[in-house]
C-alpha positions as CSV (number, residue, x, y, z in Angstrom):
1,X,-22.1,5.9,47.1
2,X,-22.4,2.6,47.8
3,X,-18.5,1.5,48.9
4,X,-19.3,-2.1,48.2
5,X,-19.6,-1.3,44.7
6,X,-16.8,0.7,44.3
7,X,-13.0,-0.4,43.9
8,X,-10.0,1.0,43.5
9,X,-7.4,1.1,40.1
10,X,-4.6,2.9,38.8
11,X,-5.2,4.3,35.1
12,X,-2.6,5.6,32.8
13,X,-3.7,8.8,31.2
14,X,-1.6,8.4,28.5
15,X,-3.2,4.8,27.0
16,X,-6.1,4.0,29.5
17,X,-4.5,0.7,30.6
18,X,-5.6,-0.4,34.1
19,X,-3.3,-1.4,37.1
20,X,-4.2,-2.9,40.4
21,X,-0.7,-1.2,41.7
22,X,0.8,2.0,40.9
23,X,3.7,1.9,38.1
24,X,6.6,4.4,37.4
25,X,6.6,3.1,33.8
26,X,3.0,2.0,31.8
27,X,4.0,-1.4,30.0
28,X,1.7,-0.1,27.3
29,X,2.8,3.2,26.0
30,X,6.0,3.1,27.6
31,X,5.0,6.4,29.1
32,X,6.6,7.5,32.8
33,X,4.7,8.7,35.7
34,X,1.0,8.4,34.0
35,X,-0.6,6.0,36.3
36,X,-3.5,7.9,38.7
37,X,-5.1,6.1,41.4
38,X,-8.9,5.9,40.2
39,X,-12.1,4.6,41.7
40,X,-14.3,2.7,39.6
41,X,-18.0,1.7,40.4
42,X,-19.7,-0.7,39.3
43,X,-22.9,-0.4,36.4
44,X,-25.9,0.8,38.1
45,X,-28.8,-1.3,37.6
46,X,-30.4,0.9,35.2
47,X,-27.8,-0.2,32.5
48,X,-27.5,-4.1,33.8
49,X,-31.3,-3.9,33.1
50,X,-31.0,-2.3,29.9
51,X,-28.1,-4.7,28.9
52,X,-30.6,-7.8,29.9
53,X,-33.4,-6.4,28.1
54,X,-32.2,-7.7,24.8
55,X,-32.4,-11.1,23.7
56,X,-30.7,-13.2,20.7
57,X,-32.9,-12.8,17.3
58,X,-32.1,-14.6,14.2
59,X,-30.2,-12.3,11.2
60,X,-32.3,-13.0,8.6
61,X,-35.4,-11.6,10.8
62,X,-33.8,-8.4,11.4
63,X,-35.7,-5.8,9.5
64,X,-34.2,-2.5,8.4
65,X,-36.2,0.3,8.2
66,X,-35.4,2.8,5.3
67,X,-35.8,5.5,8.2
68,X,-32.6,3.9,9.9
69,X,-30.0,6.2,7.4
70,X,-31.3,10.1,6.8
71,X,-29.2,12.0,4.7
72,X,-27.8,15.1,5.8
73,X,-28.1,18.3,4.0
74,X,-24.6,18.7,3.5
75,X,-23.2,16.6,0.7
76,X,-19.7,16.2,1.3
77,X,-20.7,15.2,5.0
78,X,-23.0,12.5,3.4
79,X,-19.8,11.5,1.4
80,X,-17.8,11.1,4.9
81,X,-20.8,9.2,6.5
82,X,-21.0,6.7,4.2
83,X,-24.4,8.1,2.8
84,X,-26.3,9.6,6.0
85,X,-26.3,9.5,9.5
86,X,-27.7,6.3,10.9
87,X,-30.5,6.4,13.7
88,X,-28.7,5.4,17.2
89,X,-24.7,5.9,16.2
90,X,-22.3,7.4,17.9
91,X,-20.1,10.2,15.9
92,X,-16.4,11.3,16.8
93,X,-15.0,14.9,15.2
94,X,-11.8,15.4,16.3
95,X,-9.6,18.3,15.3
96,X,-7.0,20.8,16.5
97,X,-8.3,23.8,18.3
98,X,-9.8,26.5,15.9
99,X,-9.9,24.3,13.4
100,X,-13.7,24.7,12.6
101,X,-15.5,21.6,14.5
102,X,-18.0,23.9,16.5
103,X,-18.5,26.1,13.7
104,X,-19.4,22.8,11.2
105,X,-21.7,20.9,13.6
106,X,-23.7,24.5,14.8
107,X,-23.9,24.5,10.7
108,X,-25.2,21.1,10.3
109,X,-27.4,21.2,13.4
110,X,-29.2,24.3,12.0
111,X,-29.7,22.4,8.8
112,X,-30.9,19.1,9.9
113,X,-33.0,21.1,12.5
114,X,-35.1,22.3,9.9
115,X,-35.8,19.1,8.4
116,X,-35.5,16.6,11.0
117,X,-37.4,18.0,13.8
118,X,-35.6,19.2,17.5
119,X,-31.6,19.2,17.4
120,X,-30.1,19.5,21.2
121,X,-26.3,21.2,21.1
122,X,-24.7,20.7,24.5
123,X,-21.5,22.3,25.2
124,X,-19.0,22.6,28.0
125,X,-16.9,25.3,26.6
126,X,-19.1,28.2,26.0
127,X,-21.8,30.0,27.2
128,X,-25.3,30.4,25.2
129,X,-24.3,33.8,24.8
130,X,-20.9,32.8,23.2
131,X,-23.0,30.2,21.0
132,X,-25.2,33.2,19.9
133,X,-22.6,35.2,19.1
134,X,-21.4,32.4,16.6
135,X,-24.3,31.7,14.7
136,X,-25.3,35.4,13.7
137,X,-22.0,35.6,12.7
138,X,-22.7,32.4,10.1
139,X,-26.2,33.8,9.7
140,X,-28.2,30.8,11.6
141,X,-31.2,31.8,12.8
142,X,-31.7,28.4,15.1
143,X,-35.1,27.7,14.9
144,X,-36.0,23.8,16.6
145,X,-32.5,23.7,17.7
146,X,-31.8,23.6,21.6
147,X,-28.8,24.9,23.3
148,X,-27.6,23.6,26.6
149,X,-24.6,24.8,28.6
150,X,-23.9,22.0,31.3
151,X,-21.1,20.1,31.8
152,X,-23.1,17.3,34.2
153,X,-23.5,14.0,32.0
154,X,-26.7,13.0,34.6
155,X,-28.3,16.4,33.6
156,X,-27.5,16.4,30.3
157,X,-29.1,12.7,29.7
158,X,-32.4,13.8,32.0
159,X,-32.6,17.3,29.9
160,X,-32.3,15.3,26.3
161,X,-34.9,12.9,27.6
162,X,-37.5,15.2,28.1
163,X,-37.1,16.9,24.7
164,X,-36.6,13.6,22.9
165,X,-34.9,15.4,19.6
166,X,-33.5,14.1,16.1
167,X,-30.1,14.7,16.9
168,X,-27.7,15.0,20.1
169,X,-24.1,17.3,20.0
170,X,-21.8,17.2,22.8
171,X,-19.0,19.6,22.6
172,X,-16.8,18.3,23.5
173,X,-16.8,15.3,25.6
174,X,-13.8,16.1,27.8
175,X,-15.4,18.5,29.3
176,X,-18.3,16.5,30.4
177,X,-18.4,14.4,33.8
178,X,-19.9,11.7,35.4
179,X,-20.8,12.8,39.4
180,X,-20.3,9.0,40.2
181,X,-16.6,9.1,39.6
182,X,-13.9,10.9,41.9
183,X,-11.8,12.2,39.1
184,X,-11.2,15.3,37.0
185,X,-13.6,16.1,33.6
186,X,-11.2,15.0,31.1
187,X,-9.7,12.0,32.7
188,X,-9.5,8.9,31.3
189,X,-12.0,7.1,33.2
190,X,-14.3,10.3,33.0
191,X,-14.2,9.9,29.5
192,X,-14.6,6.6,29.4
193,X,-17.5,6.3,31.7
194,X,-18.8,9.3,29.8
195,X,-19.0,7.9,26.2
196,X,-20.4,4.4,27.1
197,X,-23.0,6.0,28.8
198,X,-23.4,8.0,25.9
199,X,-23.4,4.9,23.5
200,X,-26.3,3.6,25.9
201,X,-28.7,6.1,25.6
202,X,-28.3,6.6,21.8
203,X,-28.9,2.9,21.0
204,X,-31.8,2.7,23.1
205,X,-33.3,5.9,22.3
206,X,-32.3,5.6,18.2
207,X,-30.8,8.7,18.5
208,X,-27.7,9.8,16.6
209,X,-25.0,11.8,19.2
210,X,-22.0,14.1,17.5
211,X,-19.5,14.2,20.0
212,X,-16.3,16.4,19.5
213,X,-13.0,15.5,20.8
214,X,-9.7,17.5,21.3
215,X,-6.3,16.2,19.9
216,X,-2.9,15.9,21.2
217,X,0.3,17.4,20.1
218,X,1.1,14.4,17.2
219,X,-2.6,15.0,16.3
220,X,-4.2,12.1,17.6
221,X,-7.2,11.8,19.5
222,X,-6.7,12.9,23.5
223,X,-7.6,10.5,25.7
224,X,-8.0,6.9,26.4
225,X,-7.7,4.3,22.8
226,X,-10.5,2.9,24.0
227,X,-13.2,6.2,23.2
228,X,-12.0,5.0,19.2
229,X,-13.0,1.4,19.8
230,X,-16.7,2.6,21.3
231,X,-17.7,5.2,18.7
232,X,-19.3,3.5,15.5
233,X,-17.5,6.8,13.3
234,X,-14.3,8.8,13.9
235,X,-14.0,12.2,11.4
236,X,-11.1,14.0,11.4
237,X,-11.4,17.6,10.6
238,X,-7.9,18.5,8.7
239,X,-5.9,21.6,7.6
240,X,-3.5,23.9,7.4
241,X,-3.1,26.9,9.8
242,X,-2.9,29.7,6.6
243,X,-4.9,27.4,4.6
244,X,-8.9,28.1,3.8
245,X,-9.4,24.7,2.9
246,X,-10.9,22.0,5.9
247,X,-10.7,18.5,5.3
248,X,-12.9,16.3,7.0
249,X,-11.5,12.6,6.5
250,X,-13.2,9.5,8.2
251,X,-10.8,7.4,9.8
252,X,-13.8,4.5,11.1
253,X,-17.0,4.2,10.0
254,X,-19.2,0.8,10.9
255,X,-21.7,1.9,8.2
256,X,-19.4,3.0,5.4
257,X,-16.0,3.6,3.7
258,X,-12.7,4.5,5.9
259,X,-11.2,6.6,2.9
260,X,-13.5,9.1,1.8
261,X,-12.8,13.2,2.1
262,X,-15.3,15.9,2.3
263,X,-14.0,19.3,1.0
264,X,-14.8,22.5,2.8
265,X,-13.3,26.1,2.6
266,X,-13.5,28.4,5.1
267,X,-15.1,31.8,4.3
268,X,-16.8,34.7,6.3
269,X,-20.2,33.0,6.6
270,X,-18.6,29.8,7.9
271,X,-17.1,26.5,6.3
272,X,-18.8,26.2,2.6
273,X,-18.5,23.0,0.3
274,X,-16.5,22.4,-2.2
275,X,-18.3,21.2,-4.9
276,X,-14.9,20.5,-7.3
277,X,-12.1,19.9,-5.0
278,X,-9.8,19.0,-8.1
279,X,-10.4,22.5,-9.6
280,X,-10.0,24.1,-6.3
281,X,-6.4,22.2,-5.7
282,X,-5.3,23.5,-8.7
283,X,-6.7,26.8,-8.9
284,X,-3.3,28.7,-8.1
285,X,-0.9,26.5,-10.4
286,X,0.6,28.2,-13.2
287,X,1.9,26.8,-16.2
288,X,5.4,25.3,-16.6
289,X,6.5,25.3,-12.9
290,X,9.4,24.1,-11.8
291,X,9.6,21.4,-9.5
292,X,5.6,20.7,-9.8
293,X,3.7,17.5,-10.9
294,X,0.3,17.0,-10.7
295,X,-0.8,13.7,-9.4
296,X,-4.4,11.9,-9.4
297,X,-5.1,10.1,-6.5
298,X,-8.0,8.2,-5.1
299,X,-9.9,9.6,-1.6
300,X,-12.4,6.7,-1.0
301,X,-14.5,6.7,-4.0
302,X,-13.1,10.2,-5.1
303,X,-10.9,11.0,-7.9
304,X,-8.7,13.9,-6.9
305,X,-5.8,15.7,-8.6
306,X,-3.3,17.5,-6.6
307,X,-0.5,19.4,-7.2
308,X,2.9,17.8,-5.7
309,X,5.6,20.1,-5.6
310,X,9.8,19.6,-4.7
311,X,12.6,21.6,-4.2
312,X,16.3,20.3,-4.4
313,X,19.2,22.2,-2.8
314,X,22.9,21.5,-2.2
315,X,22.8,21.1,1.1
316,X,24.9,23.7,3.6
317,X,25.2,20.9,6.1
318,X,27.2,17.5,6.6
319,X,23.9,15.2,5.9
320,X,21.2,16.3,3.8
321,X,17.7,16.9,5.3
322,X,14.5,14.8,3.8
323,X,11.3,17.2,4.6
324,X,7.7,15.4,3.9
325,X,4.9,18.2,4.2
326,X,1.3,15.7,3.2
327,X,3.3,12.8,1.8
328,X,4.4,9.6,3.7
329,X,8.2,10.5,4.8
330,X,9.5,6.8,4.0
331,X,8.1,6.9,0.8
332,X,10.2,9.7,-0.1
333,X,13.0,8.2,1.3
334,X,12.5,5.6,-1.2
335,X,11.6,7.3,-4.0
336,X,15.0,9.0,-3.5
337,X,16.8,6.5,-3.1
338,X,15.3,4.8,-6.6
339,X,15.8,8.2,-8.2
340,X,19.9,8.1,-6.9
341,X,20.3,4.1,-7.9
342,X,18.2,3.4,-10.7
343,X,17.9,7.3,-13.0
344,X,20.9,7.9,-11.9
345,X,20.4,11.5,-9.8
346,X,23.2,12.4,-7.9
347,X,20.8,13.6,-4.7
348,X,23.0,12.6,-2.2
349,X,24.2,15.8,-1.3
350,X,20.8,17.8,-1.7
351,X,18.4,18.6,0.3
352,X,14.6,17.4,-0.7
353,X,11.5,19.2,0.4
354,X,8.0,17.5,-1.4
355,X,4.7,19.4,-0.7
356,X,1.3,18.8,-1.6
357,X,-0.7,22.0,-1.9
358,X,-3.8,22.6,-0.2
359,X,-3.4,21.1,2.9
360,X,-4.0,17.4,1.6
361,X,-2.5,14.5,2.5
362,X,-1.9,11.5,0.2
363,X,-1.2,8.6,1.5
364,X,-1.3,5.8,-1.4
365,X,1.4,4.8,-3.8
366,X,0.0,5.9,-6.6
367,X,1.3,9.3,-6.2
368,X,4.7,8.0,-6.2
369,X,5.2,8.8,-10.2
370,X,4.2,12.6,-9.7
371,X,6.8,12.6,-6.5
372,X,9.4,11.2,-8.8
373,X,9.1,13.9,-11.2
374,X,8.6,16.9,-9.3
375,X,11.9,16.2,-7.7
376,X,13.5,15.2,-11.0
377,X,12.3,18.6,-12.3
378,X,13.5,20.6,-9.8
379,X,16.9,18.9,-9.7
380,X,17.2,19.3,-13.4
381,X,15.7,22.8,-13.1
382,X,13.5,21.6,-16.3
383,X,9.9,22.2,-15.9
384,X,7.0,19.0,-16.5
385,X,4.9,19.1,-19.3
386,X,1.6,21.6,-17.5
387,X,-1.0,19.7,-19.7
388,X,0.5,16.3,-18.0
389,X,-1.2,14.2,-15.3
390,X,1.0,11.2,-13.8
391,X,-0.2,8.4,-12.2
392,X,1.7,5.1,-11.0
393,X,3.4,3.2,-8.2
394,X,7.5,3.1,-8.0
395,X,9.0,-0.3,-7.5
396,X,12.5,-0.7,-6.1
397,X,14.1,-1.3,-9.5
398,X,12.8,1.8,-10.6
399,X,9.7,0.1,-12.5
400,X,6.4,1.4,-12.8
401,X,3.8,-1.0,-11.1
402,X,-0.1,-0.7,-11.9
403,X,-2.6,1.0,-9.9
404,X,-6.2,0.7,-9.0
405,X,-9.5,2.0,-11.0
406,X,-6.9,3.9,-13.6
407,X,-10.2,4.5,-15.5
408,X,-11.8,6.6,-12.9
409,X,-8.8,8.7,-12.3
410,X,-7.9,9.3,-15.9
411,X,-11.9,10.4,-16.4
412,X,-11.4,13.3,-13.9
413,X,-7.8,14.6,-15.4
414,X,-9.4,14.7,-18.8
415,X,-12.8,16.6,-17.2
416,X,-10.5,19.2,-16.0
417,X,-9.1,19.5,-19.6
418,X,-5.5,17.7,-19.7
419,X,-4.1,16.1,-22.3
420,X,-1.9,13.8,-21.5
421,X,-1.9,10.9,-19.2
422,X,1.4,9.1,-17.8
423,X,0.5,6.0,-16.5
424,X,2.2,2.5,-16.2
425,X,1.8,0.2,-19.4
426,X,0.7,-2.7,-17.2
427,X,-1.9,-1.1,-16.6
428,X,-2.5,1.0,-19.6
429,X,-5.7,-0.9,-20.8
430,X,-7.7,1.8,-21.5
431,X,-9.0,4.0,-24.4
432,X,-10.6,7.2,-22.8
433,X,-11.5,10.4,-25.0
434,X,-10.2,13.4,-25.4
435,X,-7.0,12.4,-23.3
436,X,-3.6,10.7,-24.3
437,X,-2.3,7.7,-22.7
438,X,1.4,7.5,-22.3
439,X,2.2,4.1,-21.1
440,X,5.9,3.8,-19.5
441,X,7.6,0.9,-18.4
442,X,10.4,2.8,-16.3
443,X,10.8,5.5,-14.1
444,X,13.8,6.5,-16.0
445,X,11.4,6.6,-19.2
446,X,8.5,8.4,-17.4
447,X,11.7,11.0,-16.3
448,X,12.4,11.3,-20.3
449,X,8.8,12.0,-21.6
450,X,7.5,13.9,-19.0
451,X,9.9,16.7,-18.7
452,X,9.7,19.6,-21.2
453,X,12.2,19.0,-23.9
454,X,14.5,21.8,-24.6
455,X,17.8,23.4,-23.0
456,X,17.5,23.4,-19.3
457,X,17.6,27.1,-17.3
458,X,20.3,25.8,-15.8
459,X,23.1,23.4,-16.2
460,X,23.9,23.2,-11.8
461,X,23.8,19.8,-11.0
462,X,23.3,18.2,-14.4
463,X,24.4,14.6,-14.4
464,X,22.6,13.2,-17.5
């Protein structure tokens, strides 16, 4: 190694911040004892030459070819990618260990190899025999699918350069290392350098690359945050440990929407696409269940009907607990406060648990009304109308606010056979067929309409 082109810096192993001297605490992420001395090598002559080879071009003169975006054989994958795979793109797929990242990529690459030609699958975690065993279990024959068990980036680039494939998969980026750096594989410097070199190769050769990444204990992508800035697309494969459903969620996408979700189901033959996610999420719902409400949420361009469950119970401790699974914790606290102050439910001594079935996570405020209905249903021990779908944002004054794309949400509810839809009065300007629109102004009014009329099963904790 040429020492004149090498410098030494200290790099935080949590966030990637660099410093010329060692620091006990990182000023960026506030973590202690994370700085490690790292040797940094200047870019090679080949990389500098590739950077200088390009010249400015007028935007109006740039030509886009039809082959720049190729649809994948998996419709749910296409939806999340924004309609297909863009030539020269770098796609990062992250998820918990064992969630199905390698399974999904092996299935997708086998289908792509049949339609687009050679595909190279590089594995730094498994041997070729181990990959073959998984392929046999999934029913993947593997014509035109080339396997490479290697972790040296220079050897990997040399091999894929000779094969000239239509797609490359790196599984995973934390196992690949560049021999020009004196740090271990998976370190901040190695992950950043390997990703940059893969990005340069993908852009110059116009070949898309999939890379998989590990996640930390809190669910974020392991390694430097700059990794997410380098790649073109960031996808998360999510799912509950004991649920068969897997959600492929787009977090960053330079070529499409960042809110799309693809739904898969883990079966014996691998990950299978779910054509009707709303029906799948509601498949185990039964009639007039206490503390259960159906909401129509929007994931990107797709409306989904999901079931929200809530359970209230007198606390056994001094302070009541609030637990949120699949919904934002701060919104649960806000809705609980509105129910207490504006509706009159005495929830100050109640433990409240809110859960979204199927492992789905809902972040939009349009689900507020469904959360409030399920909490009120559990507290009063009265069921919600099983033919009712709730859509609406709850304000701090107890009013219901309008939501976007209400017509698409209502149409999805009508398609699945629901008869009534509870919506804010300010946005009830639609007249769909086969479903009744019930406009309401306040949360108190919505609860009186949404809960099944009649004598409650239990009068414990009744205050209205």
